[in-house]
C-alpha positions in Angstrom: 123.3 -86.5 -20.0 121.4 -89.7 -19.4 120.2 -91.4 -22.7 116.4 -91.0 -23.1 115.9 -94.7 -23.7 117.7 -95.5 -20.5 115.4 -93.3 -18.5 112.3 -94.9 -20.1 113.5 -98.4 -19.3 114.1 -97.6 -15.6 110.8 -95.7 -15.3 109.0 -98.7 -16.8 110.6 -100.9 -14.1 109.3 -98.5 -11.4 105.7 -98.6 -12.9 105.8 -102.4 -13.1 106.9 -102.7 -9.4 104.1 -100.3 -8.4 101.7 -102.6 -10.1 103.1 -105.7 -8.5 103.1 -104.3 -5.0 99.5 -105.3 -4.4 99.5 -108.7 -6.2 101.6 -111.7 -7.2 101.8 -113.2 -3.7 102.1 -116.9 -3.2 101.3 -118.6 0.1 103.6 -121.2 1.7 102.9 -124.5 -0.1 104.2 -127.1 2.2 102.3 -128.7 5.1 103.3 -128.1 8.7 105.6 -131.0 10.0 104.2 -133.4 12.6 104.8 -132.5 16.3 106.8 -135.3 17.9 108.5 -136.3 14.6 112.3 -137.1 14.8 112.8 -136.4 11.1 114.7 -133.4 9.8 112.7 -130.2 10.2 113.8 -126.6 9.4 112.0 -123.2 9.5 113.6 -122.1 6.2 111.2 -121.0 3.3 111.0 -122.8 0.0 111.7 -121.0 -3.2 108.5 -119.1 -4.2 107.1 -119.9 -7.6 105.4 -118.0 -10.4 101.9 -119.0 -11.5 101.6 -121.7 -14.1 102.8 -125.3 -14.6 106.6 -125.8 -14.9 108.4 -128.2 -17.2 110.4 -130.7 -15.2 113.7 -132.2 -16.1 115.0 -135.0 -14.0 118.7 -135.0 -13.4 118.8 -138.3 -11.5 116.5 -140.5 -9.5 117.2 -142.5 -6.3 121.0 -142.7 -6.7 122.8 -144.4 -3.9 126.1 -143.0 -2.5 128.2 -145.7 -0.9 131.7 -144.7 -2.0 133.8 -141.7 -3.2 133.0 -142.1 -6.9 131.1 -139.4 -8.7 127.6 -140.1 -10.0 127.4 -138.7 -13.6 124.2 -137.6 -15.3 123.2 -135.8 -18.5 121.1 -132.8 -19.0 118.9 -131.7 -21.9 116.8 -128.5 -21.8 113.0 -129.0 -21.7 111.6 -129.2 -25.2 108.1 -128.2 -24.0 109.5 -125.0 -22.4 112.0 -123.7 -25.0 111.0 -120.1 -24.8 112.0 -117.6 -22.1 111.7 -118.6 -18.4 110.4 -116.6 -15.5 112.1 -118.8 -13.0 114.2 -121.9 -12.7 114.3 -123.9 -9.5 116.4 -126.9 -8.4 114.7 -129.4 -6.1 116.6 -132.3 -4.5 115.6 -134.9 -2.0 118.1 -136.8 0.1 117.9 -139.5 2.8 120.2 -141.8 4.7 119.4 -145.2 6.2 119.4 -145.8 9.9 122.8 -146.8 11.4 126.1 -145.1 11.9 127.4 -142.5 9.3 129.3 -139.3 9.2 127.9 -136.1 7.8 129.0 -135.8 4.2 129.6 -132.9 1.8 127.1 -132.9 -1.1 127.3 -131.0 -4.3 125.6 -131.1 -7.8 127.3 -129.8 -10.9 126.6 -129.1 -14.6 129.2 -128.1 -17.1 131.6 -127.2 -14.3 129.1 -124.9 -12.6 127.9 -125.6 -9.1 124.1 -126.1 -8.9 124.0 -127.0 -5.2 126.4 -127.2 -2.2 125.6 -128.4 1.3 126.1 -131.3 3.7 124.0 -134.3 4.8 122.2 -135.1 8.0 123.7 -137.8 10.2 121.4 -140.8 11.0 121.1 -142.7 14.2 120.5 -146.3 15.0 116.8 -145.8 15.0 116.3 -142.7 12.7 116.6 -142.7 8.9 116.4 -138.9 8.2 115.1 -137.5 4.9 115.3 -133.9 3.8 114.4 -131.6 0.9 116.5 -128.7 -0.5 115.8 -126.1 -3.2 117.9 -123.4 -4.9 116.9 -120.6 -7.2 118.9 -121.1 -10.4 117.2 -118.4 -12.5 120.5 -116.4 -12.8 122.1 -119.5 -14.4 119.6 -119.6 -17.3 122.4 -119.1 -19.9 124.0 -122.4 -18.7 120.7 -124.3 -18.8 120.0 -123.3 -22.4 122.4 -126.0 -23.7 122.7 -129.7 -23.1 125.6 -130.8 -20.9 127.2 -133.3 -18.6 126.7 -133.1 -14.8 127.6 -135.1 -11.8 126.5 -135.5 -8.2 129.3 -135.8 -5.6 128.6 -137.2 -2.1 131.7 -139.1 -0.9 130.6 -141.8 1.5 132.0 -144.9 3.2 129.8 -148.0 3.8 131.2 -150.9 5.6 130.7 -153.0 8.8 131.2 -149.9 10.9 129.7 -147.1 8.9 126.4 -148.4 7.6 124.4 -145.4 6.5 123.6 -145.5 2.8 122.7 -142.1 1.3 120.1 -141.8 -1.4 119.3 -138.8 -3.6 117.1 -137.5 -6.4 117.2 -134.1 -8.2 115.3 -132.2 -10.8 115.0 -128.8 -12.4 111.7 -126.9 -12.7 111.3 -124.4 -15.5 108.5 -121.8 -15.3 107.7 -120.3 -18.7 107.4 -116.5 -18.9 103.8 -115.3 -19.1 101.9 -112.0 -18.9 101.7 -112.5 -15.1 105.3 -113.6 -14.7 107.7 -111.8 -17.1 111.0 -113.3 -18.3 113.8 -112.9 -15.8 116.5 -110.3 -16.3 119.4 -112.8 -16.3 123.1 -112.8 -17.0 124.0 -113.5 -20.6 126.9 -115.9 -19.8 127.9 -118.2 -16.9 131.5 -119.3 -16.4 132.7 -121.8 -13.8 136.0 -121.3 -12.0 138.2 -124.4 -11.7 139.6 -126.8 -14.2 137.1 -129.7 -14.0 134.8 -129.5 -17.1 132.0 -131.3 -15.3 132.5 -129.8 -11.8 134.1 -130.2 -8.4 135.5 -128.1 -5.7 139.1 -126.9 -5.3 141.1 -127.6 -2.1 142.7 -124.5 -0.5 145.1 -125.6 2.2 146.8 -122.3 2.8 146.2 -118.6 2.3 148.3 -118.7 -0.9 146.4 -121.6 -2.6 144.1 -120.3 -5.3 140.9 -121.4 -7.0 141.5 -119.7 -10.4 140.6 -119.7 -14.0 141.9 -117.7 -16.9 139.1 -116.5 -19.2 138.8 -114.6 -22.4 135.4 -112.9 -22.1 133.1 -111.2 -24.7 134.2 -107.7 -25.7 131.0 -106.1 -24.4 130.8 -107.0 -20.7 128.5 -104.5 -19.0 128.2 -106.0 -15.5 129.9 -109.0 -13.8 129.3 -110.8 -10.5 131.0 -113.8 -8.8 129.1 -116.3 -6.7 131.5 -117.7 -4.1 131.3 -120.8 -1.8 134.1 -121.5 0.8 133.4 -124.5 2.9 135.7 -125.5 5.9 136.9 -129.0 6.0 139.3 -131.3 8.0 141.5 -129.3 10.3 139.6 -126.2 9.3 136.2 -127.6 10.1 136.2 -125.9 13.5 138.2 -122.9 12.5 136.0 -120.6 14.5 137.4 -122.1 17.8 141.1 -122.1 16.8 143.7 -119.7 18.3 147.0 -118.3 17.1 149.8 -120.8 17.2 151.5 -119.0 20.1 148.6 -119.9 22.4 147.5 -123.3 21.0 149.5 -125.5 23.3 148.6 -123.4 26.4 144.9 -123.6 25.9 144.9 -127.1 24.2 143.2 -125.8 21.0 143.8 -125.9 17.3 146.3 -123.4 16.0 146.3 -121.2 12.9 144.1 -118.5 14.4 140.4 -118.1 13.7 140.2 -115.3 11.1 139.0 -116.6 7.7 137.9 -114.5 4.7 137.7 -115.1 1.0 139.8 -112.8 -1.2 138.9 -112.3 -4.8 141.3 -111.0 -7.4 141.4 -110.2 -11.1 144.8 -110.6 -12.8 146.4 -110.5 -9.3 144.7 -107.2 -8.3 142.4 -107.3 -5.3 138.8 -107.2 -6.5 136.7 -107.8 -3.4 136.2 -109.9 -0.3 133.6 -112.5 0.8 132.9 -113.3 4.5 133.2 -116.9 5.5 130.1 -118.3 7.3 130.7 -120.5 10.4 128.6 -123.4 9.2 128.4 -126.3 11.6 127.7 -129.7 10.2 125.4 -132.3 11.8 128.3 -134.2 13.3 129.8 -131.0 14.6 130.8 -130.6 18.3 127.9 -132.7 19.6 125.7 -134.5 17.0 122.7 -134.4 19.3 122.6 -130.6 19.0 121.4 -131.0 15.4 118.7 -133.6 15.7 116.2 -133.0 14.3 117.0 -129.4 13.4 120.5 -128.7 11.8 122.4 -125.4 12.1 121.9 -122.4 9.8 122.2 -123.4 6.1 123.9 -126.7 7.1 122.0 -128.7 4.5 121.9 -125.9 1.9 124.7 -123.3 1.7 124.0 -119.9 0.2 126.7 -118.3 -2.0 128.0 -114.9 -1.4 127.9 -112.6 -4.5 130.7 -110.2 -5.3 130.0 -107.2 -7.6 132.9 -107.1 -10.1 131.2 -104.5 -12.4 134.0 -101.9 -11.9 136.2 -104.3 -13.9 133.8 -104.5 -16.9 136.0 -102.4 -19.2 139.1 -104.3 -18.3 137.4 -107.7 -18.8 136.1 -106.6 -22.2 139.5 -105.9 -23.8 139.7 -109.3 -25.6 142.7 -110.6 -23.7 142.8 -113.5 -21.1 142.1 -112.5 -17.5 142.6 -114.6 -14.3 139.7 -114.6 -11.9 140.8 -116.1 -8.6 139.6 -116.9 -5.0 141.8 -117.5 -2.0 140.9 -117.9 1.7 142.9 -115.8 4.1 143.8 -117.9 7.1 143.2 -121.2 5.5 144.9 -123.9 7.5 144.1 -127.3 6.0 141.6 -126.9 4.4 138.7 -125.1 2.6 136.7 -126.5 -0.4 135.9 -123.7 -2.7 134.0 -123.1 -5.9 132.9 -120.0 -7.7 130.8 -119.0 -10.7 131.2 -115.8 -12.8 128.0 -114.2 -14.1 128.3 -111.8 -17.0 125.8 -109.3 -18.5 126.6 -108.0 -22.0 125.8 -104.7 -23.6 123.4 -105.7 -26.3 123.9 -102.5 -28.3 127.7 -102.4 -28.3 130.2 -104.7 -29.9 133.0 -103.3 -27.8 133.0 -101.9 -24.3 136.2 -100.1 -23.2 137.3 -98.9 -19.9 139.6 -99.4 -16.9 139.9 -99.4 -13.1 140.3 -95.8 -11.9 140.5 -96.3 -8.1 141.1 -99.4 -5.9 141.9 -98.7 -2.3 141.7 -102.5 -1.5 145.2 -102.7 -3.0 147.7 -102.7 -0.1 145.1 -103.6 2.6 146.4 -107.0 3.7 143.9 -109.2 5.6 146.0 -109.2 8.7 144.0 -109.1 12.0 145.1 -107.6 15.3 145.7 -110.2 18.0 145.4 -109.5 21.7 145.5 -111.7 24.9 144.8 -111.4 28.6 145.6 -115.1 29.2 147.2 -115.7 32.6 148.5 -118.8 34.2 148.2 -119.0 38.0 150.9 -120.5 40.3 148.8 -123.7 40.5 148.6 -124.0 36.8 145.0 -122.7 36.3 144.5 -120.7 33.1 142.0 -118.0 32.4 141.6 -115.0 30.1 140.7 -114.0 26.6 142.3 -114.1 23.2 140.9 -111.5 20.8 141.1 -111.3 17.0 139.9 -108.2 15.2 140.1 -106.8 11.7 138.1 -104.0 10.0 138.6 -102.6 6.5 136.9 -100.2 4.2 137.7 -99.9 0.6 136.4 -98.5 -2.7 136.8 -100.0 -6.2 135.8 -97.7 -9.1 135.9 -98.4 -12.8 134.7 -96.6 -16.0 133.3 -98.3 -19.1 132.3 -96.7 -22.4 129.0 -98.4 -23.3 126.0 -97.9 -25.6 124.4 -96.0 -22.7 127.4 -93.6 -22.5 130.3 -93.4 -20.1 129.3 -95.5 -17.0 131.1 -95.2 -13.7 130.7 -98.2 -11.4 131.7 -98.0 -7.8 131.7 -100.7 -5.1 132.3 -99.5 -1.6 132.6 -102.2 1.0 133.2 -102.3 4.8 134.1 -105.7 6.2 134.8 -106.7 9.8 135.7 -109.6 12.0 135.6 -109.5 15.8 136.3 -112.6 17.9 136.9 -113.4 21.6 138.0 -116.8 22.8 137.5 -116.9 26.6 139.1 -119.8 28.5 138.7 -121.2 32.0 141.0 -124.1 32.6 141.7 -125.8 35.9 141.8 -129.3 37.4 138.0 -129.9 37.0 137.0 -127.5 34.3 137.8 -126.9 30.6 135.5 -124.1 29.3 135.9 -122.3 26.1 133.5 -119.5 25.1 133.6 -118.2 21.5 132.0 -114.9 20.9 132.3 -114.0 17.2 130.8 -111.6 14.7 131.5 -111.3 11.0 130.0 -108.5 8.9 130.1 -106.9 5.4 128.4 -103.7 4.3 128.5 -102.9 0.6 127.2 -100.3 -1.8 127.2 -100.7 -5.6 126.5 -97.5 -7.6 126.3 -96.8 -11.3 126.5 -93.4 -12.8 126.0 -92.3 -16.4 128.0 -89.1 -16.6 127.3 -87.4 -13.3 123.9 -88.8 -12.8 123.5 -91.6 -10.2 121.2 -94.1 -11.9 121.1 -97.4 -10.0 122.3 -98.3 -6.5 122.3 -101.5 -4.5 123.0 -101.6 -0.7 123.6 -104.8 1.1 124.4 -105.6 4.7 125.4 -109.0 6.1 125.9 -109.9 9.7 126.9 -113.3 11.0 126.8 -113.5 14.9 128.0 -116.7 16.4 128.5 -117.8 20.0 129.7 -121.2 21.3 130.0 -122.2 24.9 131.7 -125.5 25.5 131.9 -126.4 29.3 133.5 -129.7 30.2 133.5 -130.7 33.9 135.5 -133.6 35.5 133.8 -135.3 38.5 135.6 -136.9 41.4 134.9 -140.4 40.0 136.6 -139.5 36.7 133.3 -139.2 34.7 133.0 -136.2 32.5 130.1 -134.0 31.4 130.4 -131.7 28.3 127.6 -129.1 28.0 127.4 -127.1 24.7 125.2 -124.2 23.7 125.4 -122.6 20.3 123.9 -119.5 18.8 124.1 -119.0 15.0 122.7 -116.0 13.1 122.4 -115.0 9.5 121.1 -111.4 9.0 120.8 -109.8 5.6 119.5 -106.5 4.4 119.1 -105.6 0.7 118.0 -102.4 -0.9 117.8 -101.2 -4.5 117.5 -97.6 -5.5 116.7 -95.8 -8.8 117.8 -92.2 -9.2 118.2 -92.0 -5.4 114.7 -93.3 -4.6 114.2 -96.6 -2.8 112.8 -99.1 -5.3 112.9 -102.3 -3.2 114.1 -103.4 0.2 114.2 -106.8 1.9 115.3 -108.3 5.2 116.3 -111.9 6.0 117.0 -113.1 9.6 117.7 -116.8 10.4 118.7 -117.9 13.9 119.3 -121.3 15.4 120.0 -121.9 19.1 120.9 -125.4 20.3 122.0 -127.0 23.6 122.9 -130.5 24.8 125.1 -132.2 27.4 127.2 -135.3 26.8 128.1 -137.7 29.5 131.3 -139.9 29.5 132.4 -142.5 32.0 135.9 -142.6 33.5 137.2 -144.6 30.5 136.0 -141.9 28.1 133.1 -143.9 26.7 129.9 -142.0 25.9 127.2 -143.1 28.3 124.4 -140.7 27.2 123.2 -137.2 26.8 120.6 -134.9 28.3 119.0 -131.5 27.9 118.8 -131.5 24.1 116.8 -128.6 22.9 116.9 -126.2 20.0 115.0 -123.3 18.5 115.0 -121.8 15.0 113.3 -118.7 13.8 113.3 -117.5 10.1 111.9 -114.1 9.2 111.7 -112.4 5.8 109.9 -109.2 4.9 110.1 -106.8 2.0 108.9 -103.4 0.9 106.2 -104.9 -1.4 104.3 -106.4 1.6 105.9 -109.9 1.5 106.1 -111.6 4.8 107.5 -114.9 6.0 107.8 -115.9 9.7 108.3 -119.4 10.9 109.6 -120.7 14.1 110.1 -124.1 15.7 111.5 -125.7 18.9 112.8 -129.2 19.5 113.3 -131.2 22.7 114.8 -134.6 23.3 115.4 -135.1 19.6 111.9 -134.5 18.3 109.9 -131.5 17.1 108.2 -129.8 20.1 106.5 -126.9 18.4 106.1 -125.3 14.9 104.5 -122.0 14.1 104.1 -120.5 10.6 102.9 -117.1 9.8 102.5 -115.3 13.2 103.1 -111.6 12.7 102.2 -111.7 9.0 98.9 -110.4 7.6 96.1 -112.9 8.3 98.8 -115.0 10.1 99.9 -116.5 6.7 103.3 -116.5 5.0 102.9 -114.7 1.7 105.8 -113.6 -0.5 106.0 -112.5 -4.1 107.0 -115.2 -6.6 110.1 -113.2 -7.6 111.3 -112.6 -4.0 114.3 -114.3 -2.5 113.1 -115.1 1.1 115.9 -117.7 1.5 118.6 -115.0 1.2 119.9 -116.2 -2.2 121.6 -113.5 -4.3 119.8 -111.5 -6.9 121.5 -108.8 -9.0 118.8 -108.1 -11.5 118.2 -104.4 -12.1 114.6 -104.8 -11.0 113.3 -107.1 -8.2 110.2 -107.9 -10.3 112.5 -109.5 -12.8 
């Protein structure tokens, strides 16, 4: 039997959402960029805000990054907004002076917890790019209730060759809860993985390396989630083009294969998987591809959230537990960080329970490799190398809570499908990458035999890369590159089998450019630069965001915001997540 109070709470949520369905929208606040500008421009939405004035806490202002030292800062909660918050938003602004500089990894931390993770835009001799990023940190409210130490990390080299100096500022905006914007349903505790008490990433060079932390959690854990970032670096930066070692020399590519996937474990037991997104940084493959529009999420990564709620009873037993992340296929290397979010049962001092089913155990992340590569008598090489893996698993756990006996089940289907197509002869080196990564998951919670809440999510990461290098009779070389990146996300929440909320996010970037080299290998120029980005969000409450842009020859050629939305305006609810950031609150209205 479902407790009466539990039913009343969920029905109240449904009534609230019905009320919000026709109101609470906020229009896009930023002005359209200038056509012809060569500054950074993206179609991504900003984080929507509730009504009212926020309290602002500055983390740092106009810091310069010229070396690999961290930049420490201190944080104190806002005294003027010491009540409950409807939303918390991180805003950061970065720039780099004109000159020569690599793209750099950027991250912000507080008390060991990651607040922001991304990379920087490369400058040129004549362009000093500046860009703005935002992240919804509402789910990290428990961390932000206390003062703490933080640091900004952007490792950079400035000398006579690499001259670009990076600058940055960051602040937190706290929106007080009001009658129009109720307090957020947030986790009760936030735990960083990793050993650094202030914060930094962990290097995972191989599949066996672990980002791990042993924690003794409260004895009344009701729900748990893990936000995971896995960023490719160094030899793994272009992991999506690599091939198995057996073929690397033949096709002149990096070895180690191209399957990558984050594996999550608790006390050594598999607990879930997170797909790895093929981010391309602004110096990647051909830097002109990403001026002025970078690839999908390049400047602002989104974490992937794993539902660990089936382990709630096990995590509540009062003993230490290891929570760990590994990257299957890592080959020197991935930077990883993760944050554990815990909801507690306010009406129970002790939650008990255990895992009752885990079919992920024994399913090793070992892809199937195939090849049609053939070498002709004259040495020409052509054919495909394929890499495929698909798994389906179910993890179920029971927990005795103040609501009764809760059964939590996470069912996930994950897949990876990759084709590396090669054409190699005396005048041509062409590699075509056709890749798709996907993850479908369903999280269900039952009290007794009654299905109460359910969340369905679907992620799809299509990626294609065509690199076509041609050698002319005079020894000069042209290298034409086209890239397609996609990020597709579907989210749906159900209450007692009825759809409560659904949302779709679709972000695509298409870029093309051709580099020219003389017979000595020196770059002589480039041509045909063009790109297009389209970002679409819509939800079942009438929220709509549609923005698209095109670039040509390194400047913004067109920009359109709102077409296809009511009144041709982008309008989303203040509590929505149009950027695709994770949200595990029981009600989308928070």
